[in-house]
N, C-alpha and C positions, 0 to 999 in steps of 0.2 A: 681592467676597468670595462673593456668591451664585453667580455665574458659575462660580467655582472648585468650589464644592460640587457644582454640576451636572455639571461636566465630570468629576470624580472618581466621581460615581454612574455616569455613561456609561462610564467606563474599567472600573471594576468590572463592570459588567454585561457588557461586551465581553469581559472576562477569563473570566467565568463561562461564556459562550456558547462561546468557544475551547476551554476546558478540557472542557466537554460534546462538543463536536465531536471533540476528540482522543480521548476515552473512546470515542465511538461508532464511531471508525476500527477499534478492536480487534474489533468485532462484524461489520464488514464482511468479506466474503470474495471474492477475486479469484482466477480460475483462468488460469493461464497454459499454453500447450500447445506441443508441437512434434511434427514427423514425422506431420503430418496429424491429431493427435490420439492417437498411440499413446503418448505421454507426457504427463501432465498434472499440474500441481502447484497446490495451492491455497495461498494465503497470505491473512493478515489485513491490514487497513489498516495495522498497525504493522509490517509486512514480516516476520512470523514464518510461517515454513512450517508449514502445519497438515497437508497430506497430499502424497504423492507416489504416482501410480498409473502403472504400467507394464503395457501389454498384452502378452500373450505374444508376439505377432508382431513386437514391438520387440527380443526377446532373441534374440541370435545369439552363441552360445559363441564363435564364430570371429571376431567383430567387436565386442568389448566396448567399444573406443574410441567407435564410433558410437553405443552406448547412452549412454555417458557424455556425448558430445556433446549427445544429445538431452535428457538430463536437465539439463544447464547451460543449453540454450536454453529450456526450459520454465521454470526457475526465474527466469532473467533477464527471461522475458516477464511473469511474474506480478509480479516485484518492480517492473518498470517501471510496470505498470499499477496497482499500489499506490502507487507515487510520484505518479503523475497523478492518483490519486483523492485522495490527501492534499493535494496542492497545490489541487485544485478545492474540496474542503471547507474548507481553512483559508484559501484565497485570499479567501474571502467576507469574512473578518475583516482581512485583511492588505492588500486592495486590490491584490494581486499582488506586493507587496513580499516579498523572501526574507529572512526574519528568522532569523539563525543559531540552531540549538538549538530552535527552535520545533516543527519537524516535518521 
């Protein structure tokens, strides 16, 4: 019975640490870029877009599709990095296991 209580305390502590780590992800900013930095996108660790910066040299009225592609590439770069950050931060608790719905 004592072992069960001890194990439950450890599980509760781990849950609290995981919750704190998930909350801290919201404060972390990741920047993705494309076109050599002419388009940059910042996201947080929860994969929410915080800002999009487009330098004037990226804007060509005759080639709007290029700008759209640059924005998509920068967003995807930032989101990929955010996913890697979340996996790294939360992987400390899960031992690398993918737990659906956790992050």
